[in-house]
N, C-alpha and C positions, 0 to 999 in steps of 0.2 A: 728147402734141402740140402745138406751138406755134400761136397764132392765127394765120392768114394774112393776106395783104393782102386777099383777098375778103370773110373775116369782117369786115375792118374797114369794108370800103367797105360790106356789106349793113348793119350798124349804125349807119354813120354818114349812109348814106343821099345818098353820094356816089358816083363813077366808079372804079373799080380804076386807072387813069391817074392820078387825082387824089390817091388815098393813096399811092401811089408815090411821085409827086413831092414830095408834102410830107413823107413821111419819109425823103427823102432831101436835103432842105433845097434842092428845085430854085428858086433865086431868079427863075428867067423866069417860075415861075408866077404868074398872075395871078389869086388866089384871095383872100378876106376872111381876116381875123384869127379873124374868129367859126368858119369854117369851120377852119381850121388847128386850131382851139382844139380843135374836135369831133372832129377825128380824132385828135389827140394823147390826148386824153382816154379814148376809148374804144379806141386800142392797149393804155394803160398798164391799162386796167380789164379788157379780155380777156387780157392777158399776166399778170394778176395770179389770174382765175379760172382760167384754164388750168393755172398752177401748182398752185393748191388741189387743181383737180378731179385732177391726175397725182399727188398725195401722196394724195389721199382713199383709192386702192385697197391703203392699206397694213393691215395692222391687227390684226397680232400683235406683243405686247411680251412682257417677260418681268419678274417681280419676282426680284431675285437677292439673297436673304436673307442676310446674313452669320451668324445663328446656325442651330444644325441646329433641327431641330422640336421636339425635346424641350429643347434650351436654350429655345426663344420661350414656352415653358411656364413657367418661372421667369420672365421679365419680359416682362410684359403688355403695357411700353409698345411693344416692335417688333410684337405682334401689332395692337396697335390701328391702327398706321400703317399695316399690311399690308391690315385690313379697306377702311380710308379708301381705299387704293389699287383694291381689285378693286371697291369699289360704282362708283367714279369710271370703271372703265376701262369697266363695264358702261354707265353714261349714254352715252358716247363708242363704244359698240358695238365694242371692242376685243377680240379672243381676248386671252386673257391665260394665260399658262404662269407656273407658283412653283418656285423653285429653290430650296433650302436648303443650307446652306454643305457639306453632306455630298455633296450631288449636281450639284455645279457643273458636272462635265466631260458631264452629261447634257445641258446647252443647244446647242439646234440650230442652227448661227450660221447657216444660209441661210435659215431660215424667220423672224427676229427683225427688225422694223423700228426697237424701242426697248427699251432695259432700265430698269428702275429699281431700282438698287441702292439696298438699306435696312439702314444700319450703316455700321459704322468702316472703311474703305478705301483704301489707300496710291494713291500716284502710280502704281506698277507695277500693282497691282491695275485701276486705272481704266484703264489701256492696254492690258491684257489685255480688258476689256470692249467698248472702242472696236473691238476687232478683230471679238468676237462682234457689235457692232450698230454702224451710225452713229452712232444716238443713245442719250446716256445721261444719266439723270438721277441725283443722289446725294441720300439724304435722311439726315438726321444726321450729315452729315460733308460735306468739301468739298475732294477731293484739291487740284483746281485751277481755282480760280474764275474764270481766266480763258479756260479752256478748255468745263469742264462747268457744265450748271446743276446747283443744288443747294436744298434746304429745310432751314433749321436753324432751331435756338433760341437764342436769346439769354440763355443760363443764366447770364452774368456780372450782366445784371440783376434776374431771378429770382431769384438769392441775398442780393443787395442788397436787396430787398423783403423776402424773410424776415427777415435782421437788422435792418433798419429796425425791422419790427415789433418784433422780440421786444427791441432796445432800448428801446423807444416803451413797452413792458410793464413797463420795469424791471428785466429782467434784466441782470446783470453778466458772469456766468460763463455761457460759451454752447460747447458742445460739438460737433464734428463726426463723424458717422460715412458713410463714402462709399467709393467703389469706382472701379477703375480698368480701362481697357479695353487691348487691345492688338490691333495687326493680326494678321490668322493665319498669313500666312507667314514671319512672324519674332516674336522675341520682345518687338519694342520697344513698351515701356509708353507710352501717350498720357496726357500732359496732362490734367487734368479741371477745367474750366473752372469747375464749382462749388466743388470744393477750391480751385483757385488765388484766386479771388474773395475765397472765406474766411478767406484768410490775408492779403493784400492790404487789405480792408477791417478787420479787426480789429487788425491789426497799426498800419494809421492812426490806430487810435483807443485804441492802449495796452492792447487787450485780448484779444490773442490768448494762448491757452492750448496751448500745443503738446501738452502730456500729456495734452488733452481730444481729440485728434484719431485717430482709429482708422480705418484702411483696408483694407480687403478685395474685395471682389465686390459686384455690385451683385443680391443676391439675398437672401430669406428668412432662410436659413438663416445667411449671413455678417452680416445686421444683429443678428439674436439673438446669436451668438456674439462680437461685437465688443461689442455693450452690457452682455454679460455681463462680458467684459474690463475695460470700463469701469466696471464696477460694481466689481469684485473689487481693479482698482489705485488707484482714485482715494475709494473708500470715502463718508467724511462731506465729501470736496471734490468730488463729484459735481455737475458743472452743471444749474441749473435750467432750462436748457432745451439742446435739440438739435438740428441741422438735420442731417437727413439725405438723402444724395444721390438717392434714389428713393423710391419708395412701398416698393417691397419691401424693401430696409433697415430702412424706418419699420414696417413689420408685424412683420419680426422684432425691431427693436427693442423695442416696444411688448409683444411676447409675453414678453420677458427683463426688463422692470420689474414686469410684472403677477408671474412667477415670485418674483423677488425682494421681491415687497411693496411696490415703490413708487407711490406713488399719482400718475396721470395724469389730469389735469396741476397737481394742487396741487402734487405736490412736483419733477416735470419735465415740461417741456412740450416737445412733440416736433411738427415739422414737416417734412414729404416733397416728393418733386417727382415730378410726372405726373399726379395725379388720377387713378387707374387705376379701373376699372368698382367693385372692390371696395372702396375706400379709404373710401364712407360707409358700408358695412355693417358694417366689424370695430368691435369696443369698445375703447374710446372712438370715434367715428369720428376719421378721420385727416384733420387741417389738413395742406393742400400745395398745391403752386404748382401749377396746370393748364396742361399743357400741350395742345395742341390737334391730338394725334394723328391724329386722323381727318382734320382739315385739312390737317395735313404731307402725307398719303398722297395727297389729293384734289388738291392744288397739284401735286405731284410729275407726276401724269396730266396735268394741263392743262398744262405746260411742257415735257411729251413731247410731246404732240400738236402744241403751237405750234413745236418742233424739225421735226417729221417735215413741218410744212407751211410750211416754208423758212424759219424765222427761224435768224439764223448767230449770233446776237451772244449770250454767255452771261448767263445771268441766277440770281443769288442772290436767296432768299424766306427774310427772316427771319420767322418765327412769333411773334405776339406771347404773351406768358403771362399769368396773372391767379393772383392768392394769393387760396385757398379756405380761409377758416376755419370749423374744427368743433371739436369736443371734447375734442382732445389737444394743446390750446396754450391758453394763455391770457396 
């Protein structure tokens, strides 16, 4: 309910008639500028408070996850984002429902005030979410940055940081093992910023080896398969350093290197991306680019709360990363 003239009059300490005439810019009213200023300020203050109070009645949001629950176990990156969302939702006293890709149809459109969509979603899917809830925030993709809030990572800068490190350490032969993702509703494969940056960066320095690039999916299984393929195909010309598109791929790659008797990091250095919780416990401990996934989840909920409390302009938040060097690289 909007603030009334009576509310304004009581807080400003003037009569209802005076408030009415001031708010209607009655030039025949003889009242000082200080009184006018106080009335206008109270009107603004009460209007803002009323808007916030009205929206505070909300409080059911949903995580819509582009993975199935089983797939999430193969890529802990998205699990960590989800945990950040869940913790921040608790701190905001929001009710939270979670929907994985295989149960999207269960979303109750009538009860949701907002959706945090985690993963890669197309413009078409974004519009579908908009029908289910008025407020939608995307994490790890940005289908329409002029319309929807989003939280993303600058994987271009992260990739450059890894390659800068390898070159500074004297590596002249650098390989890449990565993955690609696709929208669920059709087979379009998405360009991966890590892969594209790797190509651009090394091409510009005359160091790109296309024969040392292997692409699959972002899983431990494919990391093992692709590194085994690299070892078989490249033999003695195997690069002395590999950048892995995520930690799952890096872990699988380490397994393959161990199985073939290739010492890490003495013969091959490897650096992954994400710094998932298990990275520091494997052998050798994995060097990686830390992506602050829980902060991504927390930020998404904060953005959603802002939207619910009347912000209209879309925001895109880019989360910083940090290179964490452990034993798998030199």
